[in-house]
C-alpha positions in Angstrom: 6.0 4.4 -18.9 9.0 5.7 -20.8 9.2 9.3 -21.9 7.9 9.7 -25.4 8.8 12.2 -28.1 6.4 13.5 -30.8 9.2 13.2 -33.3 8.7 13.9 -37.0 9.5 10.8 -39.0 9.2 8.6 -35.9 8.4 5.4 -37.7 11.8 5.3 -39.4 13.8 6.2 -36.3 14.3 2.5 -35.4 17.2 0.9 -37.2 16.4 -0.8 -40.6 13.1 0.9 -41.5 12.4 2.9 -44.7 9.2 4.7 -45.6 7.5 6.9 -48.1 4.3 8.7 -48.7 3.1 9.7 -52.2 0.1 11.0 -54.0 -1.7 8.3 -56.0 -4.8 10.4 -56.8 -7.2 8.4 -54.5 -8.2 11.6 -52.6 -9.0 14.9 -54.2 -5.7 16.3 -52.9 -2.7 15.5 -50.8 -0.6 12.4 -50.2 -2.7 9.2 -50.1 -0.5 6.1 -50.2 2.0 5.1 -47.6 4.7 2.4 -47.6 6.8 1.2 -44.6 9.5 -1.4 -45.2 11.9 -3.3 -43.0 15.3 -4.0 -44.5 15.1 -7.6 -43.1 12.3 -10.0 -42.1 10.5 -8.8 -39.0 8.3 -10.3 -36.3 4.8 -8.8 -36.8 1.6 -8.6 -34.8 -1.7 -6.8 -35.1 -5.0 -6.0 -33.4 -8.2 -5.3 -35.4 -11.7 -3.9 -35.3 -14.3 -5.9 -33.4 -17.0 -4.6 -35.8 -18.6 -7.7 -37.4 -18.2 -5.9 -40.8 -14.5 -6.0 -41.4 -12.8 -4.3 -44.4 -10.9 -6.5 -46.9 -7.5 -5.5 -45.7 -8.4 -6.3 -42.1 -9.4 -9.8 -43.2 -6.2 -10.2 -45.2 -4.0 -9.1 -42.3 -5.8 -11.3 -39.8 -4.7 -14.2 -42.0 -1.0 -13.1 -41.9 -0.2 -12.1 -38.4 1.4 -13.0 -36.1 4.3 -13.7 -38.3 8.1 -14.0 -38.1 8.8 -12.7 -41.6 6.9 -9.5 -42.5 8.7 -7.0 -44.6 6.3 -4.2 -45.5 3.0 -2.4 -44.8 1.2 -0.6 -47.6 -1.7 1.7 -46.7 -4.0 4.0 -48.7 -6.3 6.8 -47.5 -9.5 8.1 -49.2 -11.1 4.7 -49.7 -11.8 2.1 -47.0 -12.1 -1.0 -49.3 -14.9 -2.1 -46.9 -18.2 -3.8 -47.9 -16.7 -4.4 -51.4 -17.2 -8.2 -51.5 -14.8 -10.6 -53.2 -13.4 -7.9 -55.5 -12.3 -6.0 -52.4 -10.4 -9.0 -51.2 -8.8 -9.5 -54.6 -7.8 -5.8 -54.6 -6.2 -6.0 -51.1 -4.2 -9.1 -52.2 -3.2 -7.3 -55.4 -1.9 -4.3 -53.3 0.3 -6.7 -51.3 1.4 -8.6 -54.4 2.4 -5.4 -56.3 4.5 -4.3 -53.3 6.1 -7.7 -53.0 6.9 -7.8 -56.7 8.7 -4.5 -56.7 10.6 -5.3 -53.5 11.4 -8.9 -54.6 9.8 -10.4 -51.5 7.0 -12.9 -50.8 3.3 -11.7 -51.1 2.5 -13.1 -47.6 5.1 -10.8 -46.1 3.2 -7.6 -47.0 0.4 -6.3 -44.8 -2.3 -3.9 -46.1 -4.5 -1.2 -44.6 -7.1 1.2 -46.0 -9.1 4.1 -44.7 -11.8 6.4 -46.1 -15.3 6.1 -47.6 -17.0 2.7 -47.2 -18.6 0.8 -50.1 -16.4 1.9 -53.0 -14.0 -0.2 -55.0 -10.4 0.8 -55.0 -9.1 2.7 -58.1 -6.5 0.0 -58.6 -4.7 1.5 -61.6 -4.0 4.7 -59.6 -3.0 2.6 -56.6 -0.6 0.5 -58.8 1.0 3.7 -60.1 1.2 5.0 -56.5 2.9 1.8 -55.3 5.6 2.2 -58.0 6.2 5.8 -56.8 6.2 4.7 -53.2 8.8 2.0 -53.7 11.1 4.3 -55.7 10.7 7.0 -53.0 11.6 4.8 -50.0 14.1 6.4 -47.7 15.2 6.8 -44.0 13.5 10.2 -43.8 10.2 9.1 -45.3 8.3 8.5 -42.1 6.8 12.0 -42.0 5.4 11.6 -45.5 3.9 8.2 -44.5 2.2 9.8 -41.5 0.6 12.4 -43.8 -0.4 9.9 -46.4 -2.7 8.0 -44.1 -4.7 11.0 -43.0 -8.4 11.6 -43.9 -10.2 14.2 -41.9 -7.2 14.6 -39.6 -5.8 18.1 -39.3 -2.3 17.0 -38.4 -0.2 13.8 -38.4 0.2 11.7 -35.2 3.7 10.5 -34.5 5.5 9.2 -31.3 8.9 7.8 -30.5 10.3 6.1 -27.4 14.0 5.2 -26.8 14.9 2.5 -24.2 17.7 0.2 -23.2 17.6 -3.6 -23.0 20.6 -5.3 -21.3 22.9 -2.6 -22.4 21.6 -2.4 -25.9 19.9 0.8 -27.2 16.6 0.3 -29.0 13.6 2.4 -30.0 9.9 2.2 -30.9 8.4 4.6 -33.5 4.7 4.9 -34.4 2.3 6.8 -36.6 -1.5 6.9 -36.5 -4.5 8.5 -38.1 -8.0 9.0 -36.8 -10.3 11.9 -36.1 -13.8 10.5 -36.5 -15.6 7.2 -36.3 -13.4 6.6 -33.3 -14.2 4.1 -30.6 -11.8 1.2 -31.1 -12.6 -2.2 -29.7 -9.7 -4.3 -30.3 -11.6 4.3 -34.9 -11.6 5.2 -38.5 -8.3 4.5 -36.9 -4.9 3.1 -38.2 -1.7 2.8 -36.3 1.7 1.4 -37.5 4.5 0.8 -35.1 8.1 -0.2 -35.7 10.9 -1.3 -33.4 14.4 -2.6 -33.9 14.0 -4.9 -30.9 14.5 -8.7 -31.4 11.4 -10.4 -30.0 9.4 -13.6 -30.8 6.2 -13.0 -32.7 3.9 -14.6 -30.0 5.4 -12.3 -27.3 5.1 -9.3 -29.6 1.5 -10.1 -30.2 0.7 -10.4 -26.4 2.6 -7.2 -25.7 0.7 -5.3 -28.4 -2.7 -6.6 -27.1 -1.8 -5.5 -23.5 -0.8 -2.1 -24.8 -3.8 -1.6 -27.0 -6.1 -2.5 -24.1 -5.0 0.5 -22.1 -4.4 3.0 -24.9 -6.4 2.7 -28.2 -9.2 0.8 -26.4 -9.4 3.7 -23.9 -10.0 6.2 -26.8 -13.2 7.5 -28.1 -14.2 10.5 -30.2 -17.8 9.7 -31.1 -18.6 6.1 -29.9 -18.5 4.6 -33.5 -16.3 1.6 -34.1 -15.0 1.5 -37.7 -14.8 -1.4 -40.1 -11.1 -0.7 -40.7 -9.5 -0.3 -37.3 -6.0 -1.7 -37.5 -2.9 -1.6 -35.3 0.2 -3.3 -36.7 3.7 -3.6 -35.2 6.9 -4.8 -36.9 10.0 -5.8 -34.9 13.1 -6.4 -37.0 15.8 -7.2 -34.4 18.4 -4.8 -35.8 19.1 -3.3 -32.4 21.2 -6.4 -31.7 19.7 -7.5 -28.4 19.4 -11.2 -27.5 16.0 -12.1 -28.8 13.3 -12.0 -26.2 11.7 -15.5 -26.0 9.9 -15.5 -22.6 8.6 -13.2 -19.9 11.6 -11.3 -18.4 12.8 -8.0 -17.2 13.7 -7.0 -20.7 10.1 -7.7 -21.9 8.9 -5.4 -19.1 11.1 -2.6 -20.4 9.8 -3.1 -23.9 6.2 -3.1 -22.6 6.7 0.2 -20.9 8.2 1.8 -24.0 5.4 0.4 -26.2 2.8 1.7 -23.8 4.2 5.1 -23.9 4.0 5.2 -27.7 0.4 3.8 -27.9 -0.9 6.1 -25.2 0.7 9.2 -26.9 -0.8 8.3 -30.2 -4.2 7.7 -28.6 -4.1 11.1 -26.9 -3.1 12.7 -30.2 -6.1 11.2 -31.9 -8.4 12.4 -29.2 -7.0 15.9 -29.3 -7.5 16.0 -33.1 -11.1 14.6 -33.0 -13.2 16.0 -35.8 -14.1 19.6 -34.9 -12.4 19.2 -31.4 -11.5 22.3 -29.4 -10.5 20.4 -26.2 -8.7 17.2 -25.3 -10.7 15.6 -22.5 -9.2 13.0 -20.1 -11.7 11.0 -18.0 -10.3 9.1 -15.0 -12.5 6.8 -13.0 -11.2 5.3 -9.7 -12.5 3.1 -7.0 -14.2 0.5 -9.2 -14.2 -3.2 -8.6 -11.9 -3.7 -11.7 -10.2 -2.0 -14.5 -12.9 -3.2 -16.9 -15.7 -1.7 -14.8 -13.8 1.6 -14.4 -13.3 1.7 -18.2 -17.0 1.1 -18.8 -17.9 4.0 -16.6 -15.3 6.3 -18.1 -16.3 5.4 -21.7 -19.9 6.0 -20.9 -19.1 9.5 -19.7 -16.7 10.1 -22.6 -19.2 9.1 -25.2 -22.1 11.2 -23.8 -23.1 13.9 -26.3 -24.5 15.9 -23.5 -21.1 15.8 -21.6 -19.1 16.6 -24.7 -21.3 19.5 -25.8 -21.2 21.0 -22.3 -17.4 20.9 -22.4 -17.4 22.6 -25.8 -19.6 25.4 -24.3 -17.5 25.7 -21.2 -20.5 24.7 -19.1 -19.7 22.9 -15.8 -22.9 20.9 -16.0 -21.7 18.1 -13.7 -25.1 16.6 -13.5 -24.6 15.2 -17.1 -21.4 13.5 -15.9 -22.9 11.7 -13.0 -26.0 10.8 -15.0 -23.8 9.1 -17.6 -21.9 7.2 -14.9 -25.2 6.1 -13.4 -26.5 4.6 -16.6 -23.2 2.8 -17.4 -24.5 -0.5 -16.0 -21.7 -0.7 -13.3 -22.9 -1.1 -9.8 -21.6 1.5 -7.3 -22.9 3.6 -4.3 -23.8 7.1 -5.4 -23.3 8.4 -1.9 -19.6 7.5 -2.3 -19.0 9.7 -5.4 -16.3 12.3 -5.5 -15.9 14.4 -8.7 -13.1 16.7 -9.7 -12.5 19.0 -12.7 -8.8 19.5 -12.7 -8.1 20.0 -9.0 -11.5 21.6 -8.3 -13.7 19.3 -6.2 -17.3 19.4 -7.5 -18.8 16.6 -5.5 -17.9 15.2 -2.1 -19.6 12.0 -0.9 -22.3 12.4 -3.5 -23.2 16.0 -2.6 -22.2 19.2 -4.4 -19.5 21.5 -3.2 -21.3 24.8 -3.2 -18.5 27.2 -4.1 -17.0 25.2 -7.0 -19.1 26.1 -10.0 -17.5 29.4 -11.0 -14.0 28.0 -10.6 -15.0 25.0 -12.7 -16.4 27.4 -15.4 -13.1 29.2 -15.6 -11.2 25.9 -15.7 -13.2 24.8 -18.8 -11.9 27.7 -20.8 -8.7 25.8 -21.3 -7.8 23.5 -24.2 -7.3 20.4 -22.0 -9.8 19.1 -19.4 -9.2 16.4 -16.8 -12.2 14.9 -15.1 -11.7 12.5 -12.2 -14.6 10.5 -10.7 -14.2 8.3 -7.7 -17.0 5.8 -7.3 -15.9 3.7 -4.3 -13.0 2.1 -2.6 -12.2 -0.7 -5.1 -8.8 -1.3 -6.8 -10.0 -0.7 -10.4 -9.1 2.5 -12.2 -9.1 3.5 -15.9 -8.3 6.5 -18.0 -10.1 7.3 -21.2 -9.3 10.0 -23.7 -11.9 11.9 -25.8 -12.7 15.4 -27.0 -15.6 17.9 -27.0 -18.3 18.0 -29.6 -18.3 21.3 -31.6 -20.5 22.7 -34.4 -17.7 21.5 -36.8 -18.2 17.9 -35.9 -21.7 18.0 -37.3 -20.6 19.9 -40.4 -17.6 17.5 -41.2 -19.8 14.4 -40.9 -22.8 15.9 -42.7 -20.5 16.5 -45.7 -18.1 13.5 -45.4 -19.5 11.3 -48.2 -20.1 14.2 -50.6 
């Protein structure tokens, strides 16, 4: 993967993108409406929640991508516009239409996203006023405000930028994301918006995004809950000036590497900012029969409340780790297991390494934890990112609705 920068304003770093973030009054305080605009029609693709209950903006966007002509993404925080019936769909369409009217573009060329409390109708008059402000505030430096405007329980914005070269042409990919709780994407409450100035056909862009999401956002979990609103959108406007990518080629591989670096960075930033988190936890499983089986084992470990609370307490209770792996449903030989915390070997051939526990306890005092479990000799490996469970996770979610 390409090197990635956590650059402020990353989403407007690619050529031809403007953004803004404004306060519409949807939340009690702070910015709560974001707008991202391409100066010319862009190829667009998306991936969406696998939850059977899909928010109105998810249903709208699924109708509109892939596309070759998207111009804008509008997103609000503080209200999910989910489980809101036909009125919710009308409101999502109205958001798109109002952006389109003010930008003099087609309604169908605007994508919509929402995040926040489920089951409440959008305050459309406030949103309408916010859209007016957002359009008038569009600028090349607006990416940072857009990143803040999509936050809910996040403590900080998530941004990433990768620069790359295609056949002698410099291009870039910028992304922003939000998410801290209800995070277990299957495509969290999770949104990600990615921009690139690369020229690429919509179908290839869609395939590249799906590949990237599979090994980044779909390898992310905070609490095992899949939201009704999970959305990842990407716009590619072609203003880098490269020859448009129309088929599998070396240039597509370079783009894929850069895209993967951005999505993985955003996924890790979400995990590190999980609600109440004090530690970023990386779970690596190796030696499985396939990537899919390795990911199942890794996610089972990463979603275990017992594992996550032990990490919060700095307790090297490795029995919880192997017990989670054993109930994952994946077939492997327990006598082949090797387990490492950082570089410290905890298990060898399914048996404990007697001198390791105190070193492991000291290792767990850090803010980042890497767990590596080898379950056999197969070719499958996967890495999943999560965080610990602290007292604050319970407090935040006990009070979220109120």
